[in-house]
N, C-alpha and C positions, 0 to 999 in steps of 0.2 A: 426602632431598636437596632443597635449596632450588631454586626455579625459576632464579635467576640462576646458581647453581653448575652446575645441570644443563645449562643452555643453553651455558655456556662449555665444560663437559666434552664435550658432544656435538660441538661445533664442533672442538675441538682433537683429540679422538680420531678424528673423521672425517678430519681432515687427515692424521693419522698413518697411518691405514689406507689413505689414498689413495696413500701412498708404496710400498705393497706391490705388487710387480710380478709375482708368481707364486711358484712354489716356490723357497725359498731355496737358493742355491749350486747351482743346477741345472746350471751349466756346468762343475762340478768333479766329480771321481770321487765317486760316492755313498758308497763305503765309507770314504773318507778323512775326511769331515766329517759323518758320519751323526748323531752326538749333537748337534752344533751346529745342524744343520738341524732336527731334531725339537724342540730347545729354542726356536728362533725361531718355529716353527709353533705351539707351545704358547702362547707369549707373544702371538702374533697372535689366537688364540682368546680369551685373557683380555681383550685390548683390545676384541674384538668383544662380549663379554659386558658389559663396562663401558659401551660406547657404546649398547648396546640398553637397559641399565638407565636411562641418561640419557634416551633417547628415550621410554621408558615414563613416566619422571618428568615429561616435557613433554607427556604426553597423546597421543603418536603411536602408540597401540596398533595401530590398523589398518595403519599404514605398515610396521611391523616384522613383521607376520604372514607375508607371503610369504618374507621373508629367513629367518625362524626355521624355516619348513617346509623350506627348502633346507638349512639348517645341520643340522637334525635328520636329514635323509636322509643327509648326508655324515658326521655324527658321532652315530649313534643312541644311543651309550652315554654321551654327555655330558649328565648330568642337569640341569645349569644351563639349557641351552637348552629342555629340556622345561618346567622351572618358569617360565621367561620366557614361553613360549608359553601356558601355563595362565593367567598373569596377563593377557596381552594379550587372550585370548579372553574372560575374565571381564569385563574393563573395556570390551570392545565389546558386552557384553550377551549373549554366547554362552556362558551358564553350563553348559549341557548338554555342549557341545563341550569345555569346560575339564575337566569330570569325565571325559569319554571319553578325553581326552588322558592323564589319570593312569592309566586302565585300560590303555591301550596301553603306556605305559612300564613299568608293573608287570608286564604279561605278557611284555614283551621281556626285562626283567632276569631274571625268573624262568626263562624258557626258555633264555636264553643263558648266564647265570651262576649260576642257582639262588639268587639273592638278591632281597630286596625293595627298594623305592625308599628313597632316603636321607631324612634328617630334614627337609630343606627341602621335598621333595615331599610327605611325609606331613603336615606342618603345613599346607601349602597345601590339600591334599585335605580335611583335617578342617575347616578354616576355610570352605571353599567349600560343604561339606555343610551347615554350620550357617547361613551367610549369604554369599551371593555378593557379590563386590566391586562397589561402585556404579559406575555409568557415569561416566567422567571421573576425574580424579585430584585429590588435594588441591592439588598444585602448579598444575594447570591451572585449578582453580576459584578459587584465591586469587591469581592473577596480577592485577596492576593495583593501583589505589589504593582499591578498594572500590566501593560502589554508592550513595553518598550522593545524595539527590535535589537537583536544582538549585533555587535560590531563585526564586520567581516575584514576590515583592514586596521592597521595600527593608527592611533591618533597621535599626531605630531604637533607639539607646541600648544599655544593658546592658554598657557597657564595664567597669564594676567587677565585675559578676557573671562576665563572661567571664574576667577575670584570676583571680578566685577559683577558678573551675572548673579552669582550666589548672594552677594551683598544686596543687589537690587531686589531679588526675590524676598529677602528678609524685610526690606523696607517698603516694598510696594506689592500690591496684589496683581498688577498687570505689568509685565515687562515685555517690551517689543525689541527684538534684534533686527536691525536694518542693515543694509549693505548691498553692494552691487551683486548681480547674478553670478553665481559660481564662486563667491568669496568664502563659503563654508558656514553659512548661518544655520542650516539644518543640522549639520554634524555637531556644531558647537551646542545647539539647544538640546539635542538628544544626549550628549555627553553630560551636560549639566543636570538634566533631568534624571539620568541614571545615578548620579552622585547624590542627588537630593531626595530620591525616592524614599529613603529610610526615614526622612523627616515628616513624611505624610502617611498616616495610618492606612489610607485607602489607595496609596500608590501614585504612580505617574502614568498618564494615559495620553499618547500622541494621537492627533487627528490630522492626517495629511489631506489638505484641500487642493492639491495640485490637479487631481483628476477632474475637478469641477471646472466648467468653462466660464469665461467672463459673462456676466449678465445672468448667472444662475439665480433662480428664485430663492429668497431667504428660507423658504420652507425646505427646499432641497439641502441647503447648507445645514439647517437644524437636524435634518434626518441623517446626514453624513456624520455629524458630531455624535448623535445618539448611537449610531451603529459602531462608531469607533470605541464607545464606552461599553459595548456589548449589549445595548438595549435595542431589542427588535420589537418595536411598537407598531402594530398594524391596525391600530384603532383609528377612530375618526378625530380624536383630539389632536391639536397642533403638536408637532414634534418638539417645539420649544418648551411646551408645558411638560412633556415627558422628561426632557433633559433637566428642567428646573426641579421637578419633583425628585429625580434621581440624585441630584447633587445637593439638595437643600441642607441635609445634615452630614455631608461628607467633608472630609479633609483630604484633598488630593491636589495634584499638580496636573493641569491640562495643558498640553503642548499643541497649539494651533500652528501648523506648519504651512508655509506658502500661502499667505493671506493677501498678497498685493493685488490680485485681480478681483477680490471680493471685499475690498476695504470697508465699504459702507455696511454691508450685511454682517461681516465679522464684528465690526465695531458695535452694531446694535445687539448682536447676540452676546458679546462679551459684557456689555453694560448690564444686560438683563441677568446674566448668570452671576455676576459679581454682586449685584444687589440682593439676589435671592439666596445665595450660598456663601455665608460669611467665612467658611473654612476653605474656600476655593482660591487657588493661585493659578494664574494663566501666564504661560510663557509663549509668546507668539514670534514667528519669523515672517518678515515681509520686506520687500524692497521699498515700501512706503509705510510711514507710521500710521497707526489706526486713528489717532486723534481723539481718544477717549479720555474723559476727565480722570486724572490720577495715573495716567500711563507714564511709565518710566522707559525712555527710549535710549538704547545703547547701539552705537554704530560699530559693526564688526569690520575691522580694517583688514587689509591684505596681510599675508604672512610677512614677518619681518624680513627685510632684505639686507644684504651685506653692504657696508660702506666701501667707498673707493679705497683700495689699499689695505683694508682690514681683513682679518681672517673670516672666511665665509662658513666655516664648519659649524658655528653656533647658531646660524640664522635658520629660522623656521622654514623658509622657502627652500633653501639648499638641502636641509635635512629631509624635507618631504620628497624632493626630486630624487635624491639618492635612495631613499627608502622604497619609493615606487619603482625606480629603475632596477633595483636589485631583484624585484619580483617579475616585472613585465619585460625588461630588456636585459637579460643576464649578460649579454655580450658587451654591454656598454661599460667601458672603462674610462672614467674621466681623467685624462692625463693632466689637464690644466685646470686647477680649481677656479682660475679667473674666468674661464669660459662658462663653467657651471653658474658662477655668480652672475655673469653678464646675461645668461639666458633667463635666470630667475628675475633679474631686474627688467628685462625686456618684456617679460610676461606679467609684470606688475605684481608678482607674488600671488596671483590668483590660483587657488588650489585646482580649480577645474582646468584652467589653461595648462598648468604644470602637468596634470594627469594626462591630458591629451598629447602634450609634447613628449612625454615619456613613452607613450604608445608609438609615436613617430620615431623615437630613438632606436626602435628595433630594426629599422630599415635604412636610416640615414644617420650621418654623423652630427654631432652637436654644432660643428662649424657650418654645415649645410643648413641646419635649422636657423642659425643666427643670420645667415645670409638671405633667408627667405621670409624673415619675420615682418618685413614691411608689408607683406600680404599675408598676414597671419590667418585671416579667415579662409583664404584659399589653402594655406598650408595645413591647417588643422581641420579642414572640412572632410567629411567622410569618415571621421573618427568618432567613436562613441564609447562612453563608459556606461555600461549597462547596470544601472542602479535600481531599476524598477520604477523610477519616478520621472520627473520632467527632464532630468539631465541625461536621458537617453538621446536627447537632441545634441547636435554638435554645438561648437562655440557660437556660431552665427545664430543658431536657433535661440540660444539663451539671451543674446542681446536683442534679437528680433522681438522676443517676448517683452522685454523692458520698453522697447520702442513702441510697441502696440499699446502699452498702458499710459503713454503720454498723450496729452492733448495735441491738436494740430499746431498750435503756436509753440508749445514746448518742443515739439519735434523740429520746427523751423529754427528755434534758438539753438538747439542741440547741434544742428548741422552748421550753423554759423559760428558757434563757439569752437568748432574743430580747427579753425585757423590758428588758435593759440596753441603753440607747441609746448608751452610750459604753463605757469600760473598766470592769473590775471585778476584784476580787481573789478569792482562794480563799474567804475568810471570807464575802464577799457571796454567792458562788455557793452555799455550803452553807446560808446562812441563808435565801435566797430559793427555791432550787430543790430542796432536800431535802424529802422527804415520802414519800407513798405510792409504792411501786415504786422509790424511790431513797433509800437510807439515807445519812445524813450522811457516814459514813466511806467511802462508795463514790463520793462526788462527785469526789475527787481522781483516782481511777483512771479514771473516765469522762471527766473533763476532759482527762486526759493522752491518752486515746484520741482525743478530738476534736482535740487539738493535733497528734498524729501523723498524723491523716487530713487535716490542713490545713483544718479547719473553724474552729478557733479559733487566733488569732495571739497570741503572747506578747510582752510588752514588759518588759524588765528594766533600765529606766533607773535605778531606785532600788534600795533594799535589799529590796523586796517585788516579787514577780512579779505583773504585772497582765496581764489577758487582754482580748481584744476580738474582735469578729467584723466582717468586711467587711459593709458595708451590704447588699450583694446577698445574702449568706449570712443576715444577720439578718432581712431581709424574708421570705425563704423560711421561716425558723423561725417567724416570726409567723403565716404562713399555716397552718403545721402546728399551731401552738398553738391557733388558732381552730377548726381541725377537731377537735382533741381536747377542747376545752371547758376551762373553768376559767381563762380569761384574766383575768377580773375579780379573782378571788381572788389570782392570782399578782401582779397589779399592786398590790393592797393590801399584800401581803407585801413586795414591792419597796419600796413607800413606807414601810412600817413599819420596815424594816431601816435605811434611811438616816435616818429620823427618830430611831430609837433610838440610832443612832451619834452623831447630833448632840447628843442629850440627855446621853449618857454623857460626851461630850467637854466639854460645858458644865458638868457637875456634878462632874467629876473634878478633883483638885488639879493645879495647873500642873506639868508635868514640867520638869526642868532640863536644860540642855545640849542634847546631840544629840536626846534624847528629846523635848524641848520643840519643837525645830524640826520633828521628824517629826510630832508631834501637830498642830502648826499647819498643816503642809502637808496633812495628811490631812483636817483640818476645812475647809480652804479649797477643797479640790478640788471638792466639789459646788457651790460658789458660782459657779464659772466654767461657766455653763450653755451648752451647745451648742444651736443652734436646734432640733435634734430634741427636746431636753429641754423646750424651751418648748412645742412642740406636744404633747409627752407630758403636760405639766402641764394643758393645756386638755382633753386627752382624759380625764385622771384626774378632773378636775372634773366633766365631763359624766357620766362613769361613776358617780361617787359620788352626784351629784344624782339620777340615774335609780334607783340602788339604794336610796337613803334616802327617795325620794319627796318631796324638799324642793327644788323648783326654785329656784335662786338662793340657798339657805340655807347651802350648804357653803362654808367658807373654803378657799382654795387650799392644796394640800399641797406645792407647789414655789414657788420665789420668784415673787412677783407683780409686782415692779417690773422689768419686762422690756420691752426695745424690740422683741423679736421676732427680733433678729439674734444674740443670745447674747453681745453685747459689753458691755452695760450692765446685766446682771441683778444684783440685789442681794437679799440675804435680807430677808424681811418683818420688820416690827417685832416685838419681843418681846411676847408676850401680857401683858396687865395682871396684876399679882399675881406675876409671876415675879421671883425674887430673883437678882441677878447673882452673888451670892456662892456660893449653893449650887444654883442652877438649879431651885428648887422651883416648881411650877406650881399651887400652891394657897395659900390665904390664910394658913394657919398650922397649928399642931399638929404631930403627929409626922410625920416624913418617910415617905412610903409606900414599899413595897418595889418591886422591879423591875416586876412585873406591874401593880401599882397605878399606878406612874408611867406605864406604857404606856397604860393606860386614860385617865389624866388628860390625857396628850398628845392622845389621840384626841378627847376631849370638848372640850378647849380649842381645838384647831386644826381639827377636822373637825365638831364639834358632832354626833357620832354616838352613838346610844344604846349602852348597855353591851352589849346582846345582839349588836348588829352588830359591835362591837369584838371581843368574845370569839369570834365566829364567823368573822370575816374577817381579823383582823390578827395573831392569835397566831402566832408563828414556827413552832410545831409542826404547824400545819395543812397539809394538802396542797392545792396550788393546782389540781390537775387531778383 
C-alpha cells in the first residue's frame, strides 16, 4: 500500500469507526435481529483490520500494539489480529516476542479446536525465523522527495548536457554518465536528479559508492545502497533482497555515484533491481560504462572552451573560473581576457583543475600559473577542494585513481600514447605503440578499453575515428613513460611513422575524387603544428643530438619555419636531389625498397648512421 493511499485509508476508516456507538441494535429485542447484529459486528472487525493495516503501512507499529492486545483478548480466535500483532512487534525490533506470539496462538488453537495456525500465520512464522522484518517500513522510509544534498556553490553551464540526460531518462531506465575524473559527472547527475525528482512520486535518492574500496564484496555494496535508501536491515537475509522488496512497488530515481571501481558488482545489482522494480530509474556516474543490457551511455565532456580570437565571456570554463575566483581569490583581477581563456584551454576545461587553479590564484598571478603548467601536477599538488568525497584528493590523486583501474597492458599503452601531442588514428597507435608486451592486433582492444575508462577521447568528425587525450591525462602518461624508460626510442618511432607517412603520400600516385581530397587533408594535417608540437620538435632535436653525439649537426625532424605559436609553421624545404615526380631521395639508379627508403630518409634528414637508424627507427622495434 502506498503512503498516500494508506494515509487516506487510515483517516477515512478511522472516521467510519468513530460513528460506532456500541453494540448494534441493542435497544431492540436480541432474538429479532440477531443475524443482522452479528453481521454488523463482523463488518466492524473487518474495518478494524483494514485500519490497523493502514497504520502499520504508515509506520505506526508501536501505536497499534495496545489496541491489538485488547482485540486479541476480546477475539482470541481471530487469527488476523495475531498476525498483525506479530508484524507490529517485529517492526518495533521485538523479534523474540513476535515468535512467542506465534507460539501462543498455535497453543490456543490446538487446545481449543485441535487445529494449527492458518497459512498467513505460518508464512509469517517461517519468514521471521529466517529473517526478522527490519525496523520501519518501506512506506515510512520512502516518504518525501528523497535525500538529495543541497548545492553549496553555483552551477555553471551544462544546459545542453542536462537536456540530453533528461531525454535519456525518459527513454531508458538506466543512464550512465561517463567521463574523465574531475569533469563534473557527479554534479551534473545531482543537478538532473533534483530537477527530475518531481516526476517520481517516491523522490530521488543518491547512493555515493566512493567510500567503498575496489574489490568490495557485493553484499557490502548492497548494504550501502540499502542504507542510502534509509533501510537499516540487521536481519540474516541478503541485503539485495531487502532493497528489492523495498523498491518493488516504488517509482523513484536512484543515483549510483562513483561506480567505476565496482563496475561488475554495480552492474549485477542494477540488473536485478531493474528486473524487480518496474517503476525504478537508475542514473549512474562512472569513468567506465557498466555494460548492462539496455544501458544508455552519455559522455560528459569538458566545459566549453573559447576559440582562438573569439569572445571568451560566454564559455562555460571562463564563467566557472571567474565565478570561483570571485569567491576564493577576491584580489584576482583578470586584466587580459586572453590570459583567462588560455588558462582554461591549458586546463582542458576540467572543473576540478579550474577549481584548484583558482585556489592557487590567491597567491600567484595568472601569468605565473601559465608558465608552470608544463608541470601541472606539481603546481596543483598540495591543494584540495574539501567536498567530503573522493575529490579531497589533489589532481594527481584523481588521475592515480583512474590509472589504478586500468589493466597492466592498458597502463603501458597509456604511457606510450603520451608521445602524441595532438590527435592520432588507430594506424598511428599501432605503428608507434605496438611492440614488446603489446601485439599490433591487441592495440584496438586496449585502445577501446582506454576509451571506455574515459582515458582517451574519440573524435568522429570525418570518415576515420581519431583519438586524443586531455593534456592532464597526457602529462601523467609522460611521467609514467619516463619511469618505464624507452622514451627516446618511442619518440624516434613516432617521428619515423609520420615521416614514412609523408614519404608514402609524396611518392604515391595522385588519387582522384573523394580519395584525392582525403589524401590531401591527411597530408596537410601534420603541417598545422600546435605549439606543443613546436616544443616537441625542439625536444627531439636535443634528444637526437645527445644520442648521436653531434651537437648542432642534426637537421630538424619537424617543421623548422615556426613562429612558436603554431600559426605560421610551414614544412621545411625539400632535400636536394629529391624528385617531385616520384619522391626519390637519391641521385639516380634503381628506386630502393621500403626499408631502404626509410634509411635514406633518415640519412638525408637526420644525418644519422645506418646502425642508429636500424636500431632506433624500425617500426618493429619496441620503445620500452
